[in-house]
C-alpha positions in Angstrom: 3.8 46.1 -18.8 0.2 47.3 -18.9 -2.3 44.5 -19.8 -6.0 45.2 -20.6 -8.3 42.4 -19.7 -11.8 42.3 -21.3 -14.0 39.5 -20.2 -17.7 38.5 -20.0 -18.1 38.7 -16.2 -16.5 40.0 -13.0 -15.5 36.6 -11.8 -13.5 35.9 -15.0 -11.0 38.7 -14.2 -9.3 37.1 -11.2 -9.0 33.8 -13.0 -7.4 35.5 -16.0 -5.1 37.5 -13.7 -4.0 34.3 -12.1 -3.3 32.7 -15.5 -1.4 35.7 -16.7 0.7 35.9 -13.5 1.7 32.3 -14.0 2.7 33.0 -17.6 4.5 36.2 -16.5 6.5 34.2 -13.9 8.2 32.3 -16.7 9.5 35.5 -18.3 12.0 37.6 -16.5 11.4 40.6 -18.9 7.8 41.0 -17.7 8.6 41.5 -14.1 6.1 44.2 -13.3 2.6 43.9 -14.7 -0.3 46.3 -14.2 -3.8 45.1 -15.1 -6.6 47.2 -16.4 -9.8 45.0 -16.2 -13.1 45.5 -18.0 -15.9 43.1 -17.4 -19.3 43.0 -19.1 -22.6 41.3 -18.6 -22.1 38.4 -20.8 -21.1 37.9 -24.4 -23.6 40.3 -26.1 -22.6 43.1 -23.8 -18.9 42.5 -24.4 -19.3 42.4 -28.1 -21.5 45.5 -28.1 -19.0 47.5 -26.1 -15.8 46.1 -27.6 -14.9 49.1 -29.7 -15.4 51.4 -26.7 -13.3 49.2 -24.5 -10.5 49.0 -27.0 -10.6 52.8 -27.4 -10.4 53.2 -23.6 -7.4 50.9 -23.5 -5.7 52.9 -26.2 -6.1 56.1 -24.1 -4.5 54.3 -21.2 -1.5 53.2 -23.2 -2.3 49.5 -22.7 0.5 47.4 -24.3 -1.4 44.0 -24.5 -5.1 43.2 -24.5 -6.6 39.9 -23.6 -10.2 39.4 -24.6 -11.7 36.2 -23.3 -15.2 34.8 -24.1 -17.1 31.6 -23.4 -18.3 29.5 -26.3 -21.6 28.7 -24.5 -22.4 25.7 -26.6 -22.3 27.5 -29.9 -21.0 26.0 -33.0 -17.2 25.6 -32.6 -15.3 28.8 -33.1 -18.3 30.9 -34.2 -18.0 33.3 -31.3 -14.2 33.5 -31.8 -14.6 34.3 -35.5 -17.0 37.1 -34.5 -14.7 38.4 -31.8 -11.7 38.5 -34.2 -13.7 40.2 -36.8 -14.8 42.8 -34.3 -11.2 43.4 -33.1 -10.0 43.8 -36.7 -12.8 46.4 -37.5 -11.9 48.4 -34.4 -10.7 51.9 -35.1 -7.9 51.6 -32.5 -5.7 49.4 -34.7 -4.3 47.3 -31.9 -1.5 44.9 -32.9 -1.5 43.2 -29.6 -5.0 41.9 -29.0 -5.1 38.3 -27.9 -8.7 37.1 -28.4 -9.7 33.7 -27.3 -12.3 31.2 -26.2 -11.2 29.4 -23.0 -13.7 26.6 -23.0 -17.5 26.3 -23.3 -17.6 28.4 -20.1 -14.8 29.8 -18.0 -16.5 28.3 -14.9 -16.0 24.8 -16.4 -12.3 25.6 -16.7 -12.2 26.6 -13.0 -14.1 23.4 -12.0 -11.3 21.4 -13.7 -8.9 22.5 -11.0 -10.3 20.8 -7.9 -7.1 21.3 -5.9 -7.3 25.1 -6.3 -11.0 25.1 -5.5 -10.3 22.9 -2.4 -7.7 25.4 -1.2 -9.9 28.4 -1.6 -13.1 26.7 -0.2 -11.1 25.2 2.6 -12.8 21.8 2.1 -12.2 18.9 -0.3 -13.8 19.5 -3.6 -14.2 16.3 -5.6 -12.7 15.9 -9.1 -15.1 16.9 -11.8 -14.6 14.1 -14.4 -15.7 16.1 -17.5 -16.2 19.8 -16.6 -16.9 20.7 -20.2 -20.0 18.4 -20.1 -21.6 20.1 -17.1 -24.8 21.7 -18.3 -24.6 24.8 -16.1 -21.0 25.1 -14.7 -21.6 28.5 -13.3 -24.4 27.1 -11.1 -22.1 24.3 -9.9 -19.3 26.8 -9.1 -21.8 29.0 -7.3 -23.0 26.1 -5.1 -19.4 25.3 -4.2 -18.5 28.8 -3.3 -21.6 29.5 -1.4 -21.3 26.3 0.6 -17.7 27.2 1.5 -16.8 27.6 5.1 -15.4 31.0 4.4 -18.5 32.1 2.4 -17.0 33.1 -0.9 -19.2 35.5 -2.8 -20.0 34.7 -6.4 -21.0 37.4 -8.8 -22.3 36.8 -12.3 
């Protein structure tokens, strides 16, 4: 199966691939998955290039498209409504677009998994009690990754 991934930033891609591989492992019929990632420079860039990205995916015979955005403290579901509208107006007529908003920010979602962060950073990362309430979760994640003993790069 060929899956197109369209996200706001480069770091979001690996997180989504990990999530999709966990979902895939529960279905025998989806044994081989190839990902075609597209990342943008935030929400405005993603929305501005969505038609072009969907067209590119159609040319590559992508079977499923996952488009993920952050809510970034906007009124609940406003960005999702805009995203769904944009997908519907696309000239590519995709039946298999899965648009969604993970959380306020994908980085908050990543901060919620302190055991995975601890494994990657090779140090104990404390539990974040309410990752959704962290004002700038990308900054917190950047601090964690940069202070890691293995020097994980973080790209926005």
